[in-house]
N, CA, C and O atoms as a Tinker XYZ file with bonds, in Angstrom:
   244  protein
     1  N     81.845000   53.154000  113.068000    73     2
     2  CA    83.007000   52.520000  112.715000    64     1     3
     3  C     84.073000   52.834000  113.893000    63     2     4     5
     4  O     84.045000   53.880000  114.541000    81     3
     5  N     84.884000   51.944000  114.062000    73     3     6
     6  CA    86.023000   52.113000  115.173000    64     5     7
     7  C     87.230000   52.773000  114.458000    63     6     8     9
     8  O     87.592000   52.445000  113.329000    81     7
     9  N     87.781000   53.667000  115.159000    73     7    10
    10  CA    88.985000   54.370000  114.686000    64     9    11
    11  C     90.270000   53.446000  114.956000    63    10    12    13
    12  O     90.474000   52.883000  116.032000    81    11
    13  N     91.055000   53.372000  113.905000    73    11    14
    14  CA    92.205000   52.625000  114.174000    64    13    15
    15  C     93.548000   53.460000  114.183000    63    14    16    17
    16  O     93.745000   54.469000  113.507000    81    15
    17  N     94.354000   52.929000  114.979000    73    15    18
    18  CA    95.748000   53.811000  115.108000    64    17    19
    19  C     96.738000   52.744000  114.587000    63    18    20    21
    20  O     96.645000   51.552000  114.879000    81    19
    21  N     97.660000   53.253000  113.819000    73    19    22
    22  CA    98.829000   52.439000  113.217000    64    21    23
    23  C    100.004000   52.957000  114.040000    63    22    24    25
    24  O    100.138000   54.156000  114.287000    81    23
    25  N    100.809000   52.059000  114.436000    73    23    26
    26  CA   101.973000   52.386000  115.221000    64    25    27
    27  C    103.222000   52.171000  114.306000    63    26    28    29
    28  O    103.467000   51.061000  113.833000    81    27
    29  N    103.997000   53.255000  114.074000    73    27    30
    30  CA   105.415000   53.109000  113.483000    64    29    31
    31  C    106.537000   53.165000  114.456000    63    30    32    33
    32  O    106.795000   54.235000  115.007000    81    31
    33  N    107.174000   52.168000  114.690000    73    31    34
    34  CA   108.336000   52.105000  115.528000    64    33    35
    35  C    109.792000   52.641000  114.874000    63    34    36    37
    36  O    110.796000   52.899000  115.538000    81    35
    37  N    109.668000   52.744000  113.440000    73    35    38
    38  CA   110.908000   53.258000  112.921000    64    37    39
    39  C    110.412000   54.156000  111.747000    63    38    40    41
    40  O    109.233000   54.118000  111.394000    81    39
    41  N    111.441000   55.057000  111.078000    73    39    42
    42  CA   110.907000   55.829000  110.056000    64    41    43
    43  C    110.690000   54.932000  108.845000    63    42    44    45
    44  O    109.886000   55.292000  107.985000    81    43
    45  N    111.321000   53.848000  108.730000    73    43    46
    46  CA   111.123000   53.016000  107.508000    64    45    47
    47  C    109.572000   52.585000  107.543000    63    46    48    49
    48  O    108.901000   52.569000  106.511000    81    47
    49  N    109.090000   52.263000  108.705000    73    47    50
    50  CA   107.694000   51.841000  108.843000    64    49    51
    51  C    106.759000   53.137000  108.550000    63    50    52    53
    52  O    105.745000   53.021000  107.862000    81    51
    53  N    107.086000   54.153000  109.009000    73    51    54
    54  CA   106.374000   55.432000  108.619000    64    53    55
    55  C    106.235000   55.616000  107.206000    63    54    56    57
    56  O    105.147000   55.794000  106.659000    81    55
    57  N    107.397000   55.570000  106.586000    73    55    58
    58  CA   107.588000   55.663000  105.161000    64    57    59
    59  C    106.702000   54.738000  104.470000    63    58    60    61
    60  O    105.962000   55.164000  103.584000    81    59
    61  N    106.712000   53.448000  104.815000    73    59    62
    62  CA   105.839000   52.624000  104.230000    64    61    63
    63  C    104.303000   52.850000  104.363000    63    62    64    65
    64  O    103.551000   52.558000  103.433000    81    63
    65  N    103.916000   53.298000  105.364000    73    63    66
    66  CA   102.516000   53.557000  105.700000    64    65    67
    67  C    102.181000   54.881000  104.801000    63    66    68    69
    68  O    101.076000   54.958000  104.263000    81    67
    69  N    103.060000   55.828000  104.658000    73    67    70
    70  CA   102.742000   57.024000  103.786000    64    69    71
    71  C    102.814000   56.571000  102.274000    63    70    72    73
    72  O    101.950000   56.966000  101.492000    81    71
    73  N    103.759000   55.808000  101.889000    73    71    74
    74  CA   103.977000   55.367000  100.417000    64    73    75
    75  C    102.680000   54.601000  100.091000    63    74    76    77
    76  O    102.256000   54.677000   98.937000    81    75
    77  N    101.948000   53.799000  101.089000    73    75    78
    78  CA   100.867000   53.124000  100.603000    64    77    79
    79  C     99.552000   53.862000  100.916000    63    78    80    81
    80  O     98.482000   53.260000  100.834000    81    79
    81  N     99.618000   55.175000  101.278000    73    79    82
    82  CA    98.452000   55.973000  101.422000    64    81    83
    83  C     97.707000   55.745000  102.691000    63    82    84    85
    84  O     96.584000   56.235000  102.814000    81    83
    85  N     98.283000   54.988000  103.715000    73    83    86
    86  CA    97.552000   54.755000  104.911000    64    85    87
    87  C     97.298000   56.034000  105.728000    63    86    88    89
    88  O     96.333000   56.157000  106.482000    81    87
    89  N     98.275000   57.014000  105.513000    73    87    90
    90  CA    98.228000   58.224000  106.340000    64    89    91
    91  C     96.953000   59.043000  106.041000    63    90    92    93
    92  O     96.586000   59.911000  106.832000    81    91
    93  N     96.333000   58.798000  105.002000    73    91    94
    94  CA    95.143000   59.583000  104.688000    64    93    95
    95  C     93.865000   58.925000  105.248000    63    94    96    97
    96  O     92.807000   59.554000  105.241000    81    95
    97  N     93.948000   57.591000  105.764000    73    95    98
    98  CA    92.646000   57.048000  106.269000    64    97    99
    99  C     92.897000   56.654000  107.797000    63    98   100   101
   100  O     91.891000   56.492000  108.489000    81    99
   101  N     94.120000   56.492000  108.366000    73    99   102
   102  CA    94.265000   56.182000  109.669000    64   101   103
   103  C     95.188000   57.141000  110.425000    63   102   104   105
   104  O     96.009000   57.832000  109.821000    81   103
   105  N     95.057000   57.169000  111.632000    73   103   106
   106  CA    95.881000   58.046000  112.528000    64   105   107
   107  C     97.259000   57.020000  112.828000    63   106   108   109
   108  O     97.209000   55.805000  113.016000    81   107
   109  N     98.315000   57.763000  112.813000    73   107   110
   110  CA    99.580000   57.061000  113.037000    64   109   111
   111  C    100.264000   57.744000  114.162000    63   110   112   113
   112  O    100.385000   58.966000  114.259000    81   111
   113  N    100.739000   56.784000  115.078000    73   111   114
   114  CA   101.659000   57.225000  116.242000    64   113   115
   115  C    102.972000   56.707000  116.011000    63   114   116   117
   116  O    103.088000   55.510000  115.748000    81   115
   117  N    104.060000   57.509000  116.081000    73   115   118
   118  CA   105.411000   57.208000  115.823000    64   117   119
   119  C    106.042000   57.176000  117.150000    63   118   120   121
   120  O    105.940000   58.123000  117.929000    81   119
   121  N    106.778000   55.964000  117.454000    73   119   122
   122  CA   107.535000   55.746000  118.502000    64   121   123
   123  C    108.989000   56.212000  118.507000    63   122   124   125
   124  O    109.897000   55.554000  119.015000    81   123
   125  N    109.141000   57.365000  117.919000    73   123   126
   126  CA   110.358000   58.156000  117.749000    64   125   127
   127  C    110.083000   59.513000  117.585000    63   126   128   129
   128  O    109.001000   59.866000  117.116000    81   127
   129  N    111.051000   60.418000  117.961000    73   127   130
   130  CA   110.787000   61.995000  117.932000    64   129   131
   131  C    110.720000   62.376000  116.544000    63   130   132   133
   132  O    111.254000   61.727000  115.644000    81   131
   133  N    110.013000   63.508000  116.370000    73   131   134
   134  CA   110.006000   64.088000  115.022000    64   133   135
   135  C    111.366000   64.794000  114.601000    63   134   136   137
   136  O    112.098000   65.252000  115.479000    81   135
   137  N    111.673000   64.874000  113.368000    73   135   138
   138  CA   112.787000   65.656000  112.907000    64   137   139
   139  C    112.311000   66.526000  111.733000    63   138   140   141
   140  O    111.234000   66.312000  111.176000    81   139
   141  N    113.151000   67.520000  111.373000    73   139   142
   142  CA   112.683000   68.351000  110.284000    64   141   143
   143  C    112.645000   67.795000  109.056000    63   142   144   145
   144  O    111.807000   68.240000  108.272000    81   143
   145  N    113.454000   66.810000  108.664000    73   143   146
   146  CA   113.463000   66.035000  107.510000    64   145   147
   147  C    112.092000   65.253000  107.402000    63   146   148   149
   148  O    111.345000   65.358000  106.430000    81   147
   149  N    111.844000   64.461000  108.500000    73   147   150
   150  CA   110.547000   63.695000  108.489000    64   149   151
   151  C    109.308000   64.579000  108.365000    63   150   152   153
   152  O    108.330000   64.174000  107.737000    81   151
   153  N    109.329000   65.764000  108.943000    73   151   154
   154  CA   108.190000   66.609000  108.771000    64   153   155
   155  C    108.004000   67.146000  107.377000    63   154   156   157
   156  O    106.904000   67.191000  106.827000    81   155
   157  N    109.132000   67.552000  106.832000    73   155   158
   158  CA   109.192000   68.125000  105.403000    64   157   159
   159  C    108.768000   67.020000  104.489000    63   158   160   161
   160  O    107.932000   67.314000  103.634000    81   159
   161  N    109.235000   65.744000  104.542000    73   159   162
   162  CA   108.787000   64.726000  103.766000    64   161   163
   163  C    107.269000   64.411000  103.769000    63   162   164   165
   164  O    106.702000   64.026000  102.747000    81   163
   165  N    106.644000   64.585000  104.928000    73   163   166
   166  CA   105.263000   64.291000  105.142000    64   165   167
   167  C    104.451000   65.379000  104.808000    63   166   168   169
   168  O    103.413000   65.183000  104.177000    81   167
   169  N    104.836000   66.649000  105.196000    73   167   170
   170  CA   103.989000   67.855000  105.169000    64   169   171
   171  C    103.385000   68.121000  103.668000    63   170   172   173
   172  O    102.334000   68.731000  103.473000    81   171
   173  N    104.196000   67.582000  102.662000    73   171   174
   174  CA   103.782000   67.939000  101.282000    64   173   175
   175  C    102.613000   66.971000  100.774000    63   174   176   177
   176  O    102.174000   66.956000   99.624000    81   175
   177  N    102.165000   66.125000  101.887000    73   175   178
   178  CA   101.021000   65.201000  101.649000    64   177   179
   179  C     99.954000   65.338000  102.599000    63   178   180   181
   180  O    100.204000   65.713000  103.745000    81   179
   181  N     98.769000   65.063000  102.223000    73   179   182
   182  CA    97.511000   65.204000  103.131000    64   181   183
   183  C     97.610000   64.200000  104.152000    63   182   184   185
   184  O     97.870000   63.067000  103.747000    81   183
   185  N     97.450000   64.375000  105.464000    73   183   186
   186  CA    97.644000   63.611000  106.550000    64   185   187
   187  C     96.356000   63.544000  107.416000    63   186   188   189
   188  O     95.815000   64.623000  107.659000    81   187
   189  N     95.836000   62.484000  107.877000    73   187   190
   190  CA    94.775000   62.520000  108.889000    64   189   191
   191  C     95.300000   62.950000  110.178000    63   190   192   193
   192  O     94.861000   63.963000  110.722000    81   191
   193  N     96.203000   62.244000  110.685000    73   191   194
   194  CA    96.912000   62.558000  111.957000    64   193   195
   195  C     98.171000   61.758000  112.207000    63   194   196   197
   196  O     98.062000   60.533000  112.256000    81   195
   197  N     99.312000   62.302000  112.363000    73   195   198
   198  CA   100.483000   61.655000  112.711000    64   197   199
   199  C    101.113000   62.445000  113.951000    63   198   200   201
   200  O    101.425000   63.636000  113.955000    81   199
   201  N    101.241000   61.482000  115.060000    73   199   202
   202  CA   101.847000   62.144000  116.374000    64   201   203
   203  C    103.074000   61.443000  116.636000    63   202   204   205
   204  O    103.149000   60.221000  116.509000    81   203
   205  N    104.132000   62.231000  117.031000    73   203   206
   206  CA   105.411000   61.618000  117.428000    64   205   207
   207  C    105.407000   61.483000  118.990000    63   206   208   209
   208  O    104.569000   62.044000  119.696000    81   207
   209  N    106.418000   60.690000  119.468000    73   207   210
   210  CA   106.409000   60.595000  120.823000    64   209   211
   211  C    107.000000   61.669000  121.713000    63   210   212   213
   212  O    107.115000   61.549000  122.933000    81   211
   213  N    107.337000   62.649000  121.059000    73   211   214
   214  CA   107.781000   63.877000  121.688000    64   213   215
   215  C    106.679000   64.926000  121.772000    63   214   216   217
   216  O    106.870000   66.075000  122.171000    81   215
   217  N    105.465000   64.415000  121.348000    73   215   218
   218  CA   104.254000   65.349000  121.425000    64   217   219
   219  C    104.020000   66.131000  120.129000    63   218   220   221
   220  O    102.967000   66.754000  119.987000    81   219
   221  N    104.891000   66.122000  119.250000    73   219   222
   222  CA   104.582000   66.960000  117.856000    64   221   223
   223  C    103.588000   66.111000  117.168000    63   222   224   225
   224  O    103.609000   64.880000  117.165000    81   223
   225  N    102.633000   66.933000  116.531000    73   223   226
   226  CA   101.562000   66.345000  115.843000    64   225   227
   227  C    101.247000   67.182000  114.437000    63   226   228   229
   228  O    101.174000   68.405000  114.317000    81   227
   229  N    101.103000   66.295000  113.543000    73   227   230
   230  CA   100.503000   66.917000  112.201000    64   229   231
   231  C     99.109000   66.335000  112.076000    63   230   232   233
   232  O     98.894000   65.145000  112.303000    81   231
   233  N     98.205000   67.156000  111.728000    73   231   234
   234  CA    96.834000   66.828000  111.745000    64   233   235
   235  C     96.054000   67.593000  110.569000    63   234   236   237
   236  O     96.361000   68.743000  110.253000    81   235
   237  N     95.139000   66.954000  110.012000    73   235   238
   238  CA    94.304000   67.573000  109.040000    64   237   239
   239  C     93.506000   68.679000  109.713000    63   238   240   241
   240  O     93.113000   68.579000  110.875000    81   239
   241  N     93.288000   69.701000  108.969000    73   239   242
   242  CA    92.450000   70.866000  109.583000    64   241   243
   243  C     91.141000   70.746000  109.249000    63   242   244
   244  O     90.324000   71.577000  109.644000    81   243
């Protein structure tokens, strides 16, 4: 099966991906830098992989 990458160009799009559970099944690339608030909102949930354009990455261990 081919891996798919979702692109979030805004925090609202990232929030929609997370709210719909897509962060568990797909890798997400954010076209904006991470912030402490974004990381806090996401860390409480299980993620496959979320990478920000500044190189910061959250990834399932």
